[in-house]
Phi, psi and omega in degrees: 000119181262105179243023181277084178247010182275348180234067182291336179292326184272357177092022181274000185278340176059051181274341186288305182228077185294330179291331177285316184283348178290328185255013178279147179289163184294326181293329178287323174296319179295316180297317180291327176293317178295322179295321178294317180293315179293329176296318178293319179296314180292326176296320175298316181294324176295317176297321178294319179294320178295322178297317179289328181291320184257023178289133178276129183260000000 
């Protein structure tokens, strides 16, 4: 049962293929959720590093 609707920005709503995500195991849902969260964190860190790299002194 996929009831993860609290993070629609990260892709937890499963609107694309609901019949596929209905039969996935719980560990796969956990893995995909962790990948989405770490992806957002790493994207922020890359943007932060680029901002620091090209800062005008």
